[in-house]
Residue, then its C-alpha position, 0 to 999 in steps of 0.5 A: x484527467x484533472x477533476x479538482x482544483x490542483x492547488x488543494x492539498x490532499x489529506x492522503x496522497x498515494x503515489x504509485x501503481x494502478x493495475x487491472x487484476x485477473x484473478x483465478x482460484x486454483x487447488x494449488x499454485x503452479x510450480x515451475x513447469x506445471x500447468x493448473x486449471x481454474x474453472x473461471x477468472x475475474x477481472x478486478x481493479x488493483x495495483x498497490x497504489x490504487x488499492x491503498x488509495x481505495x482503502x484510505x478513501x473508504x475510511x474518509x469518505x468522498x470529497x476528494x480528500x484522498x488523491x491518487x497520482x500515477x500513470x494509466x494507459x490511453x486505452x479502455x482499461x486505463x479509462x476504467x481504472x480512472x473511473x473506478x477511482x473516481x467512483x470511490x471519491x478519489x481525486x484523479x487529477x494527478x493521473x498521467x496518461x502514458x504511451x503504454x497499456x494499463x498495468x496488469x496483475x495475474x493472480x492465482x489463489x490457492x485453497x488456503x487463501x494464499x496467492x502468487x502474483x505476476x505484475x506487468x507494469x505497463x504504464x506504471x513504469x512511465x509515472x513521474x513525480x511531476x504531478x506532485x508539484x501542483x499543490x497536492x501536498x501540504x503540511x497536513x498531508x500524508x504521502x504513501x509510497x510503494x515499490x511498483x513504480x520507479x525508485x527514482x520517482x519515489x525519491x522525488x515524491x518523498x522529497x516533494x513531501x518533505x519540502x511541503x512539510x508533509x509526512x511520508x509512509x513507505x511500503x517497501x513492497x515489493x522490494x526492488x531486486x536492485x535496491x542497495x543500501x545507498x538507494x535505501x538510505x536515500x529514500x528512508x532519510x525522507x520517510x517517517x514510517x516504513x511498513x514491511x511484511x516479514x519477508x520484506x523486513x528480512x530483505x530490508x535488514x539484509x540491504x542495511x547490513x543488519x545482523x540476523x535476529x528475530x523480527x522484533x530485533x530486526x525491526x528495532x535495529x532498522x528503526x534505530x539505523x534509519x531513524x524512523x518508525x518501522x511496522x512489520x506486519x505478520x499476517x494472522x499473528x498481527x504486527x510489531x511496531x518499533x520506533x527510536x525511543x520506545x520498546x517494540x510493541x505487538x498488536x494482534x490481528x483479528x481472527x477471521x475466516x480467510x478467503x483471500x489475503x490479496x489486499x490485506x497489506x494494502x488495506x493496512x497501509x491505506x487505513x494506517x495513513x488515514x489514521x495518521x492524517x486524523x492525528x492518531x498516534x501510530x499505535x492507535x492508527x496501526x490497531x485500526x489498520x490491523x482490524x481493517x486488514x483482517x476484515x479484508x481477508x474475508x472476501x475475494x479480491x483486493x479493492x472488492x474486499x476492503x471494508x468501510x469505516x462503519x465495518x471497521x468501527x463495528x469490529x473495533x466495538x466488538x473487540x472491546x471487553 
């Protein structure tokens, strides 16, 4: 699937999962043993990796400055996933073809816009970091990782980024059920920024034996223990940033009418990575990403709801006093 010169490093390289999302709206999310009915469903493109790549590409524009490395099935859905990314101006030369079906996510969204998601990994379980050795990372690159692909490959990708002089943003989502402190430390020693939501923050703190406390205290202690910046997103309450030698900061979310929160977290990560690649300070990059994440809650779906750079700029201008 190579589309571009493999020796050209990307500004933002996302190494992760690609899925097709099957989305339905329900009055309430089914409890164990319960069946709920939805009038229809939609087939959309998703996967945390692909979502974050699309969010980044919409901030940067075309030109293959965002690259996606992952695995898809040798099937109609796999080709559709690749074509969708291509249409967003994303370099898909690092996509690998696996002997599995394309990953698929089954998403239920309730009347309040909250969601429940089941992911069938499929081809995502076959991805390797080998494609990162083809000159896709350079000193100016930002590598973005999530946890929907094997941890060992994420560690290998982070090591490749460190060797290339690139920076790495790890979105610890979802937290692997078998992740222990040794595995966490192995990955985090190669990372520059850890992005988590509140639930993931609690899990990360537990894994690293951080004593109980509020979100700010956990984030600060994790930042000190892992020697990196920690960003904890808190939905409508915005986010907090903790890094080693500065007080914990809080950045508010923009108030919007919530339709679907599915892609908000991925939007944040992708836009934040672009901000870092542009030389913005982490706080500035996080503020822009928080606005983009809020805008993504106004529409149904993940990629289908992600804003453009122009929309984010307009929203930021409106927020200024």
